[in-house]
Backbone as CSV, one residue per row, in Angstrom:
resi,resn,N_x,N_y,N_z,CA_x,CA_y,CA_z,C_x,C_y,C_z
1,MET,93.918,82.029,118.769,93.483,82.745,119.944,94.688,83.336,120.677
2,SER,95.722,82.527,120.857,96.912,83.014,121.566,97.605,84.120,120.786
3,GLN,97.631,83.999,119.460,98.255,85.051,118.650,97.508,86.367,118.815
4,ALA,96.204,86.328,118.769,95.418,87.555,118.913,95.647,88.176,120.280
5,ALA,95.699,87.353,121.320,95.898,87.866,122.673,97.275,88.507,122.831
6,HIS,98.310,87.865,122.305,99.661,88.407,122.464,99.891,89.642,121.585
7,ARG,99.291,89.668,120.396,99.379,90.879,119.572,98.680,92.046,120.263
8,THR,97.522,91.773,120.841,96.791,92.821,121.550,97.574,93.285,122.771
9,LEU,98.179,92.351,123.484,98.982,92.709,124.652,100.105,93.656,124.275
10,LYS,100.809,93.345,123.194,101.904,94.216,122.752,101.377,95.594,122.354
11,ALA,100.282,95.627,121.602,99.743,96.897,121.121,99.192,97.745,122.263
12,VAL,98.476,97.118,123.180,97.894,97.873,124.302,98.992,98.382,125.226
13,GLU,100.024,97.591,125.413,101.158,98.044,126.231,101.778,99.301,125.619
14,ALA,101.944,99.307,124.306,102.489,100.488,123.636,101.519,101.669,123.734
15,ASP,100.223,101.400,123.634,99.228,102.473,123.748,99.207,103.059,125.149
16,TYR,99.324,102.215,126.168,99.380,102.731,127.542,100.618,103.602,127.740
17,ASP,101.740,103.191,127.165,102.964,103.980,127.300,102.822,105.353,126.659
18,LYS,102.053,105.427,125.555,101.840,106.704,124.858,100.623,107.457,125.387
19,LEU,99.982,106.910,126.423,98.754,107.473,126.993,97.642,107.591,125.949
20,ALA,97.606,106.647,125.028,96.573,106.600,123.991,95.499,105.615,124.448
21,PHE,94.690,106.044,125.406,93.725,105.145,126.022,92.582,104.775,125.080
22,ASN,92.193,105.665,124.185,91.129,105.335,123.229,91.563,104.186,122.320
23,LYS,92.809,104.231,121.869,93.323,103.134,121.035,93.383,101.834,121.834
24,ALA,93.800,101.933,123.081,93.890,100.738,123.921,92.511,100.102,124.096
25,VAL,91.502,100.919,124.337,90.146,100.399,124.499,89.664,99.751,123.203
26,ALA,89.955,100.363,122.072,89.545,99.792,120.785,90.216,98.439,120.554
27,ARG,91.476,98.323,120.911,92.184,97.049,120.727,91.640,95.976,121.684
28,ILE,91.261,96.392,122.875,90.666,95.447,123.820,89.333,94.942,123.289
29,TYR,88.543,95.830,122.699,87.281,95.407,122.079,87.536,94.410,120.950
30,GLU,88.572,94.642,120.161,88.907,93.698,119.091,89.245,92.323,119.655
31,LEU,89.986,92.290,120.758,90.318,91.016,121.389,89.061,90.330,121.912
32,VAL,88.166,91.083,122.517,86.916,90.505,123.021,86.110,89.908,121.870
33,ASN,86.047,90.615,120.741,85.324,90.089,119.581,85.989,88.828,119.031
34,ALA,87.323,88.788,119.050,88.036,87.601,118.573,87.842,86.419,119.518
35,MET,87.608,86.688,120.788,87.427,85.630,121.774,86.006,85.098,121.813
36,ALA,85.059,85.768,121.211,83.647,85.405,121.355,83.356,83.979,120.887
37,ALA,83.739,83.634,119.678,83.431,82.301,119.146,84.161,81.186,119.906
38,PRO,85.483,81.313,120.138,86.149,80.248,120.910,85.608,80.123,122.335
39,LEU,85.243,81.224,122.946,84.701,81.187,124.296,83.361,80.467,124.320
40,THR,82.567,80.644,123.280,81.290,79.947,123.170,81.511,78.446,123.038
41,GLN,82.527,78.051,122.264,82.843,76.627,122.125,83.272,76.020,123.456
42,VAL,84.093,76.752,124.208,84.550,76.250,125.506,83.373,76.149,126.465
43,ALA,82.501,77.144,126.478,81.362,77.136,127.391,80.382,76.009,127.079
44,SER,80.253,75.664,125.793,79.333,74.587,125.418,79.968,73.206,125.568
45,GLY,81.260,73.132,125.840,81.941,71.864,126.040,82.403,71.204,124.756
46,LYS,82.372,71.923,123.645,82.771,71.354,122.359,84.243,71.582,122.042
47,ALA,84.977,72.224,122.938,86.377,72.566,122.672,87.304,71.489,123.224
48,ASP,88.456,71.346,122.565,89.462,70.413,123.064,90.309,71.105,124.134
49,ASN,91.244,70.366,124.699,92.058,70.907,125.796,92.941,72.067,125.351
50,ALA,93.459,72.013,124.117,94.339,73.078,123.630,93.574,74.393,123.499
51,LEU,92.362,74.326,122.955,91.562,75.544,122.817,91.153,76.077,124.179
52,THR,90.826,75.191,125.088,90.447,75.622,126.442,91.606,76.338,127.124
53,ALA,92.813,75.799,126.985,93.986,76.440,127.584,94.272,77.784,126.922
54,ALA,94.119,77.864,125.597,94.359,79.120,124.881,93.348,80.175,125.294
55,VAL,92.093,79.786,125.457,91.058,80.746,125.875,91.321,81.222,127.293
56,LYS,91.746,80.319,128.171,92.044,80.723,129.557,93.229,81.685,129.598
57,ASP,94.254,81.410,128.786,95.405,82.310,128.703,94.985,83.676,128.150
58,ALA,94.155,83.664,127.114,93.681,84.924,126.529,92.811,85.691,127.518
59,ALA,92.000,84.973,128.301,91.166,85.639,129.306,92.029,86.281,130.386
60,ALA,93.096,85.595,130.803,94.002,86.166,131.799,94.680,87.425,131.260
61,ILE,95.077,87.380,129.992,95.691,88.565,129.375,94.675,89.697,129.285
62,LEU,93.441,89.375,128.883,92.394,90.393,128.790,92.137,91.050,130.144
63,ILE,92.090,90.256,131.190,91.858,90.804,132.533,93.014,91.716,132.931
64,ASN,94.237,91.330,132.603,95.386,92.200,132.889,95.305,93.498,132.103
65,LEU,94.788,93.436,130.880,94.700,94.638,130.053,93.675,95.628,130.570
66,ILE,92.571,95.126,131.128,91.541,96.052,131.614,91.804,96.531,133.031
67,ALA,92.726,95.893,133.738,92.977,96.233,135.141,93.359,97.698,135.381
68,PRO,94.194,98.334,134.554,94.519,99.743,134.838,93.319,100.694,134.691
69,MET,92.369,100.343,133.825,91.230,101.238,133.596,90.010,100.863,134.432
70,MET,89.823,99.583,134.709,88.665,99.100,135.467,89.129,98.112,136.530
71,PRO,89.767,98.598,137.578,90.376,97.674,138.549,89.360,96.796,139.287
72,HIS,88.196,97.330,139.628,87.230,96.531,140.383,86.683,95.381,139.534
73,LEU,86.355,95.676,138.281,85.874,94.638,137.378,86.962,93.595,137.124
74,ALA,88.190,94.048,136.962,89.301,93.130,136.713,89.504,92.180,137.893
75,GLU,89.389,92.696,139.117,89.546,91.836,140.304,88.450,90.779,140.374
76,GLU,87.211,91.161,140.064,86.107,90.198,140.073,86.309,89.125,139.001
77,CYS,86.699,89.535,137.809,86.944,88.583,136.728,88.100,87.657,137.070
78,TRP,89.138,88.199,137.679,90.306,87.403,138.059,89.905,86.322,139.067
79,ARG,89.050,86.686,140.001,88.592,85.718,140.985,87.721,84.641,140.320
80,GLU,86.905,85.039,139.337,86.017,84.089,138.648,86.786,83.031,137.856
81,ILE,87.907,83.401,137.260,88.664,82.396,136.495,89.630,81.604,137.376
82,GLY,89.593,81.851,138.681,90.405,81.068,139.608,91.782,81.623,139.861
83,GLY,91.976,82.903,139.620,93.268,83.521,139.876,93.538,83.668,141.361
84,LYS,94.778,83.514,141.741,95.175,83.634,143.147,95.651,85.051,143.433
85,GLY,95.300,85.569,144.583,95.733,86.896,144.984,95.005,87.986,144.222
86,LEU,95.595,89.171,144.227,95.009,90.319,143.545,95.675,90.522,142.192
87,ILE,94.886,90.903,141.235,95.429,91.170,139.893,96.343,92.393,139.929
88,ALA,96.059,93.326,140.815,96.863,94.546,140.919,98.277,94.249,141.412
89,GLU,98.465,93.149,142.124,99.783,92.795,142.647,100.590,91.928,141.684
90,ARG,99.960,91.456,140.644,100.665,90.623,139.669,101.527,91.486,138.756
91,PRO,102.639,90.947,138.285,103.448,91.713,137.320,102.725,91.780,135.971
92,TRP,103.066,92.794,135.200,102.470,92.948,133.871,102.903,91.771,133.006
93,PRO,101.993,91.155,132.283,102.373,89.982,131.472,103.309,90.362,130.329
94,LYS,104.129,89.421,129.935,105.050,89.614,128.812,104.466,88.920,127.590
95,PHE,104.548,89.590,126.445,104.072,88.956,125.216,105.151,88.032,124.667
96,ASP,104.706,87.007,123.975,105.613,86.036,123.365,105.955,86.517,121.955
97,PRO,107.219,86.851,121.675,107.575,87.355,120.343,107.268,86.367,119.213
98,ALA,107.290,85.080,119.511,106.995,84.088,118.469,105.526,84.118,118.056
99,LEU,104.657,84.567,118.957,103.227,84.585,118.657,102.748,85.867,117.988
100,ILE,103.582,86.884,117.958,103.131,88.131,117.328,103.617,88.278,115.896
101,VAL,104.337,87.275,115.396,104.831,87.307,114.021,103.668,87.013,113.084
102,GLU,103.558,87.819,112.051,102.510,87.630,111.052,102.853,86.423,110.190
103,ASN,101.966,85.433,110.141,102.231,84.213,109.379,101.806,84.322,107.926
104,GLU,100.836,85.141,107.637,100.336,85.261,106.281,100.507,86.698,105.807
105,ILE,101.092,86.829,104.648,101.298,88.147,104.060,100.667,88.144,102.681
106,THR,99.846,89.131,102.396,99.228,89.253,101.088,99.800,90.489,100.408
107,LEU,100.312,90.307,99.199,100.900,91.402,98.441,100.013,91.723,97.243
108,PRO,99.430,92.906,97.195,98.653,93.273,96.021,99.580,93.687,94.882
109,VAL,99.202,93.369,93.651,99.991,93.713,92.471,99.156,94.655,91.624
110,GLN,99.758,95.785,91.261,99.073,96.762,90.414,99.799,96.878,89.086
111,ILE,99.027,96.983,88.024,99.578,97.237,86.697,98.876,98.463,86.165
112,ASN,99.665,99.482,85.841,99.125,100.760,85.372,98.089,101.329,86.325
113,GLY,98.333,101.213,87.617,97.456,101.794,88.618,96.202,100.993,88.906
114,LYS,96.037,99.836,88.298,94.854,99.008,88.540,95.289,97.708,89.197
115,LYS,94.474,97.250,90.132,94.796,96.034,90.847,94.688,94.853,89.891
116,ALA,95.807,94.129,89.738,95.830,92.995,88.824,95.535,91.695,89.566
117,CYS,96.199,91.481,90.690,96.002,90.256,91.445,96.644,90.415,92.814
118,ARG,96.558,89.352,93.592,97.198,89.313,94.901,98.013,88.036,95.011
119,PHE,99.124,88.125,95.693,99.939,86.957,95.989,100.031,86.851,97.499
120,ASP,99.952,85.642,98.000,100.167,85.461,99.426,101.192,84.366,99.644
121,ASN,101.693,84.274,100.862,102.765,83.331,101.145,102.245,81.933,101.440
122,ARG,100.987,81.690,101.142,100.452,80.354,101.334,100.757,79.443,100.147
123,ALA,101.327,79.993,99.083,101.690,79.162,97.930,102.741,78.152,98.368
124,ARG,102.598,76.924,97.911,103.488,75.865,98.368,104.916,76.039,97.882
125,ARG,105.061,76.315,96.617,106.401,76.433,96.046,106.439,77.621,95.102
126,ARG,107.630,78.049,94.803,107.793,79.162,93.870,107.266,78.800,92.488
127,SER,107.461,77.549,92.073,106.996,77.144,90.749,105.476,77.235,90.655
128,GLU,104.794,76.898,91.725,103.340,77.010,91.720,102.914,78.472,91.627
129,CYS,103.625,79.315,92.337,103.336,80.751,92.289,103.584,81.294,90.884
130,ASP,104.688,80.866,90.253,104.984,81.304,88.890,103.910,80.844,87.918
131,ARG,103.461,79.598,88.077,102.437,79.063,87.187,101.135,79.858,87.331
132,LYS,100.748,80.164,88.567,99.531,80.949,88.788,99.672,82.352,88.213
133,ARG,100.860,82.943,88.386,101.078,84.304,87.893,100.961,84.341,86.376
134,ARG,101.559,83.381,85.708,101.494,83.354,84.252,100.077,83.069,83.768
135,ALA,99.360,82.230,84.489,97.979,81.943,84.092,97.119,83.195,84.226
136,ARG,97.345,83.974,85.284,96.583,85.211,85.464,96.917,86.237,84.396
137,ALA,98.163,86.228,83.953,98.593,87.219,82.965,98.196,86.810,81.551
138,GLY,97.642,85.627,81.372,97.219,85.186,80.057,98.365,84.669,79.213
139,CYS,99.429,84.279,79.820,100.608,83.799,79.092,100.485,82.305,78.882
140,ARG,100.755,81.844,77.673,100.611,80.427,77.361,101.897,79.647,77.599
141,GLN,103.009,80.309,77.544,104.253,79.574,77.704,104.534,79.350,79.189
142,GLY,104.959,78.162,79.532,105.291,77.849,80.918,106.669,78.367,81.260
143,ARG,106.930,78.448,82.512,108.247,78.918,82.940,109.267,77.813,82.695
144,ALA,110.286,78.129,81.930,111.328,77.148,81.622,112.194,76.937,82.848
145,GLN,112.955,75.859,82.812,113.862,75.616,83.919,114.918,76.709,83.952
146,ARG,115.568,76.832,85.074,116.576,77.875,85.262,117.633,77.781,84.171
147,ARG,117.873,78.890,83.473,118.841,78.914,82.382,120.215,79.348,82.893
148,PRO,121.252,78.968,82.201,122.585,79.437,82.581,122.692,80.952,82.403
149,PRO,123.627,81.607,83.093,123.749,83.067,83.030,123.945,83.621,81.624
150,GLU,124.561,82.856,80.717,124.793,83.393,79.375,123.486,83.549,78.588
151,GLU,122.426,82.921,79.040,121.153,83.038,78.340,120.235,84.076,78.970
152,ASP,120.761,84.912,79.866,119.941,85.923,80.523,119.314,86.882,79.528
153,HIS,120.054,87.261,78.467,119.495,88.201,77.498,118.296,87.591,76.778
154,ARG,118.346,86.277,76.503,117.225,85.619,75.839,116.009,85.569,76.781
155,ARG,116.259,85.265,78.067,115.178,85.211,79.044,114.512,86.576,79.181
156,ALA,115.312,87.638,79.208,114.743,88.979,79.341,113.856,89.320,78.156
157,SER,114.271,88.949,76.947,113.447,89.247,75.781,112.173,88.409,75.780
158,GLU,112.250,87.145,76.230,111.054,86.311,76.305,110.071,86.873,77.331
159,ASP,110.585,87.348,78.459,109.712,87.896,79.488,109.021,89.156,78.994
160,ARG,109.716,89.962,78.193,109.083,91.165,77.657,107.979,90.797,76.674
161,GLN,108.208,89.768,75.869,107.180,89.329,74.927,105.982,88.766,75.664
162,CYS,106.231,88.072,76.742,105.173,87.432,77.505,104.361,88.454,78.302
163,ARG,104.980,89.552,78.693,104.379,90.619,79.478,103.930,90.138,80.871
164,CYS,104.623,89.155,81.372,104.339,88.681,82.720,105.205,89.453,83.708
165,LEU,104.732,89.554,84.943,105.523,90.212,85.974,106.621,89.294,86.436
166,ILE,107.842,89.753,86.418,108.963,88.940,86.868,109.583,89.582,88.072
């Protein structure tokens, strides 16, 4: 929840700077959709303290994001969540750079213009990734342990025979 809120904050701030209000509104809608399920959990009382705090932080960010376009609605929402003073007098929130970093990356692999497979960074170790890659490529030989540099020519010829992506 916090990651979505801080990513949206950064993106909407950039959109406001470029006067791209349609993009800003679309990103705000995305944040509202991302908040729907956690907000329902908090409202029903099934959420723990960490989720409740994250939803409250995301709601405060959302209210700050809508304030330039809908100031009256933003002031009412700010009062409802227990905010002190006026939202218009508050400084613009700062996004946390640690929360906007993408944790999962998926890399598609194409062979001869056709999608062969995908790799993501959720693999535990490189050896596991290598084993999965060879299994997908239909290769029966397992990846040997790291060879000394003088055997590089042999490794290159084996990889060509195997036709696995290296």
